[in-house]
Backbone as JSON, one array per atom type, in Angstrom:
{
  "sequence": "MFLVNAQQKHLIVGTYTNENSQGIYVYNFNTNTANSKLISVTKSSNPSFLAVSPNAKFVYAVNENADTVSNIITGQVSSYTYKNGKLKLLK",
  "N": [[18.14, 33.53, 3.56], [17.02, 30.23, 3.54], [14.47, 28.77, 2.28], [12.15, 25.89, 2.16], [9.56, 24.48, 0.48], [6.8, 22.79, 1.75], [5.85, 19.42, 0.64], [3.02, 17.54, -0.02], [2.85, 14.17, 0.09], [1.86, 10.81, -1.12], [2.31, 7.93, 0.81], [2.49, 4.61, 0.21], [1.86, 1.58, 1.98], [2.72, -1.58, 2.4], [1.67, -4.67, 4.2], [2.67, -7.47, 6.2], [-0.3, -9.64, 6.9], [-1.93, -9.91, 10.05], [-3.48, -10.47, 13.13], [-3.28, -7.73, 13.82], [-2.91, -6.33, 11.73], [-4.01, -5.06, 8.54], [-3.4, -5.05, 5.82], [-3.05, -3.15, 3.21], [-1.97, 0.23, 3.65], [-2.5, 3.57, 3.15], [-0.92, 6.84, 3.52], [-0.78, 10.19, 3.92], [1.89, 12.23, 3.67], [3.99, 14.62, 4.65], [6.74, 16.06, 3.35], [8.4, 17.88, 4.4], [8.16, 17.98, 7.14], [8.08, 15.45, 7.79], [5.87, 14.27, 9.05], [2.97, 12.25, 9.21], [-0.36, 11.23, 8.12], [-3.0, 8.97, 8.3], [-4.75, 8.07, 5.75], [-6.32, 5.9, 4.25], [-7.04, 2.4, 4.66], [-6.82, -0.7, 3.31], [-8.0, -3.92, 2.8], [-5.89, -6.95, 2.4], [-4.33, -9.89, 1.53], [-1.28, -10.45, 3.03], [0.28, -8.38, 1.32], [3.17, -8.21, 0.01], [4.79, -6.86, -1.65], [4.75, -3.98, -3.57], [3.53, -2.07, -6.33], [3.2, 1.02, -8.13], [1.42, 2.23, -11.01], [2.9, 3.83, -13.74], [1.25, 5.93, -14.55], [0.01, 6.52, -12.23], [-2.58, 5.71, -11.65], [-3.23, 3.08, -11.11], [-2.47, 0.28, -8.63], [-0.4, -2.34, -7.61], [-0.24, -5.13, -6.12], [1.55, -7.79, -4.68], [0.72, -10.78, -3.36], [1.7, -12.74, -0.93], [1.43, -15.95, 0.18], [1.27, -18.55, 2.42], [0.62, -22.08, 2.26], [-1.03, -23.94, 4.64], [-1.09, -26.52, 4.9], [0.87, -27.85, 3.77], [3.02, -25.95, 3.66], [3.94, -24.61, 1.64], [4.86, -21.66, -0.17], [2.87, -19.59, -1.74], [1.24, -17.19, -4.02], [-0.28, -14.45, -5.31], [-1.27, -11.79, -7.63], [-2.79, -8.86, -6.98], [-5.11, -6.12, -8.21], [-5.49, -2.68, -8.12], [-7.71, 0.09, -8.28], [-6.66, 3.48, -8.17], [-7.01, 6.39, -6.57], [-7.23, 9.56, -5.29], [-6.04, 8.79, -2.89], [-7.08, 6.48, -2.17], [-8.06, 2.94, -2.48], [-9.26, 0.64, -4.67], [-10.37, -2.59, -5.23], [-9.64, -4.39, -8.11], [-11.85, -6.57, -10.1]],
  "CA": [[17.39, 32.72, 4.0], [16.67, 29.33, 2.74], [12.95, 28.2, 2.21], [11.74, 24.72, 1.47], [8.13, 24.35, 0.35], [6.57, 21.44, 2.16], [5.04, 18.86, -0.19], [2.21, 16.43, 0.29], [2.78, 12.99, -0.91], [1.2, 9.78, -0.62], [2.71, 6.82, 1.04], [1.67, 3.45, 0.14], [2.76, 0.82, 2.67], [1.92, -3.0, 2.24], [2.38, -5.18, 5.41], [2.09, -8.95, 6.39], [-1.3, -9.41, 7.86], [-2.15, -10.96, 11.18], [-4.59, -9.82, 13.99], [-3.13, -6.43, 14.13], [-2.78, -5.47, 10.43], [-5.06, -5.49, 7.55], [-3.01, -5.21, 4.42], [-2.38, -1.86, 2.44], [-1.98, 1.6, 4.35], [-2.15, 5.06, 2.51], [-0.64, 7.86, 4.26], [-0.41, 11.65, 3.56], [3.2, 12.58, 3.99], [4.49, 15.87, 4.5], [8.28, 15.9, 2.99], [9.26, 19.01, 5.22], [8.07, 17.84, 8.52], [8.05, 14.12, 8.04], [4.52, 13.94, 9.54], [2.19, 11.64, 8.19], [-1.56, 11.08, 8.46], [-3.32, 7.68, 7.72], [-5.81, 8.29, 4.81], [-7.0, 4.68, 4.0], [-6.67, 1.05, 4.84], [-7.36, -1.66, 2.29], [-7.88, -5.21, 3.25], [-5.2, -7.5, 1.25], [-3.5, -10.54, 2.31], [0.11, -10.32, 2.93], [1.06, -7.65, 0.34], [4.54, -8.24, 0.48], [5.49, -5.85, -2.51], [3.62, -2.87, -3.95], [4.19, -1.12, -7.47], [2.52, 2.1, -8.71], [1.74, 2.21, -12.47], [3.49, 4.94, -14.33], [0.37, 7.25, -14.68], [-0.35, 6.53, -10.9], [-4.03, 5.23, -11.54], [-3.38, 1.81, -10.4], [-1.25, -0.11, -7.61], [-0.33, -3.95, -7.84], [0.27, -5.86, -4.69], [2.09, -9.22, -4.64], [0.12, -11.45, -2.0], [2.72, -13.64, -0.6], [0.72, -16.68, 1.19], [1.73, -20.04, 2.55], [-0.42, -23.14, 2.4], [-0.75, -24.31, 5.97], [-0.73, -27.81, 5.21], [2.07, -28.36, 2.73], [4.05, -25.18, 4.0], [4.41, -24.14, 0.47], [4.66, -20.47, -0.41], [1.82, -19.53, -3.01], [0.99, -15.96, -4.14], [-1.14, -14.06, -6.48], [-1.14, -10.37, -7.76], [-3.9, -8.07, -6.8], [-4.87, -4.78, -8.97], [-6.4, -1.72, -7.56], [-7.74, 1.44, -8.91], [-6.01, 4.29, -7.19], [-7.52, 7.74, -6.75], [-7.23, 10.38, -4.03], [-5.43, 7.91, -1.77], [-7.97, 5.27, -2.17], [-7.64, 1.87, -3.36], [-10.59, -0.42, -4.88], [-9.86, -3.92, -5.87], [-10.25, -4.8, -9.71], [-12.22, -7.98, -10.16]],
  "C": [[16.86, 31.62, 3.29], [15.25, 28.66, 3.03], [12.8, 26.87, 1.56], [10.33, 24.7, 1.53], [7.86, 23.05, 0.75], [5.58, 20.83, 1.04], [4.56, 17.78, 0.54], [2.59, 15.43, -0.59], [2.28, 11.78, -0.33], [2.07, 8.6, -0.37], [2.06, 5.7, 1.06], [2.37, 2.28, 0.93], [1.87, -0.72, 2.59], [2.47, -3.83, 3.61], [1.94, -6.63, 5.55], [0.86, -8.77, 7.23], [-1.45, -10.51, 8.9], [-3.58, -10.3, 11.84], [-4.36, -8.28, 14.05], [-2.85, -5.64, 12.75], [-3.68, -6.12, 9.33], [-4.62, -5.58, 6.02], [-2.06, -4.02, 3.9], [-2.78, -0.75, 3.03], [-1.84, 2.73, 3.27], [-2.04, 6.09, 3.36], [-0.4, 9.03, 3.62], [0.85, 11.92, 4.19], [3.8, 13.94, 3.6], [6.2, 15.69, 4.45], [9.19, 16.87, 3.82], [9.3, 18.63, 6.52], [8.3, 16.4, 8.88], [6.76, 13.73, 8.82], [3.6, 13.29, 8.72], [0.67, 11.45, 8.75], [-2.27, 9.84, 7.78], [-4.68, 8.26, 6.92], [-6.64, 6.88, 4.43], [-6.44, 3.42, 4.46], [-7.73, 0.25, 3.87], [-7.17, -3.02, 2.66], [-7.12, -6.15, 2.04], [-4.51, -8.45, 2.13], [-2.26, -10.69, 2.1], [0.83, -9.92, 1.44], [2.31, -7.28, 0.45], [5.43, -7.39, -0.61], [4.46, -5.3, -3.26], [4.22, -2.34, -5.24], [2.81, -0.33, -7.84], [2.52, 2.29, -10.12], [2.28, 3.47, -12.81], [2.54, 6.18, -14.32], [-0.48, 7.39, -13.42], [-1.79, 6.35, -10.79], [-4.3, 3.9, -11.2], [-2.3, 1.22, -9.41], [-1.82, -1.82, -7.73], [0.33, -4.26, -6.69], [0.42, -7.24, -5.12], [1.67, -9.71, -3.38], [0.96, -12.6, -1.81], [2.0, -14.64, 0.6], [1.41, -17.99, 1.37], [0.49, -20.95, 2.69], [0.05, -23.76, 3.72], [-0.47, -25.74, 6.19], [0.63, -28.43, 4.75], [3.41, -27.36, 3.15], [4.76, -24.53, 2.74], [4.02, -22.76, 0.09], [3.84, -20.21, -1.71], [1.69, -18.0, -2.98], [0.0, -15.85, -5.19], [-0.79, -12.52, -6.77], [-2.35, -9.86, -7.8], [-3.85, -6.66, -7.64], [-5.94, -4.01, -8.22], [-6.51, -0.65, -8.22], [-7.08, 2.31, -7.74], [-6.3, 5.71, -7.42], [-7.65, 8.35, -5.24], [-6.91, 9.56, -2.78], [-6.17, 6.98, -1.23], [-7.86, 4.17, -3.04], [-9.08, 1.0, -3.78], [-10.06, -1.34, -5.77], [-10.64, -3.99, -7.17], [-10.78, -6.19, -9.5], [-12.11, -8.48, -11.59]]
}
């Protein structure tokens, strides 16, 4: 008999923002069943790339935005503390 212990992992998902999307979503993910449950949502403008620090205490988001007048892509990097599936913007 082969048994696999299910492990709960956090999935951190960045989305382009529009009327239906707010930015960064954190899910609890069961690796055995592939079931997920939303833990938190953090507003962020077009977080197109996310990175978690090696110690898993920070999350960095590349915010990809376009100037509506010149249509030039601009951006910034946002930093968040990360604890228990929740993000808090560092200022």
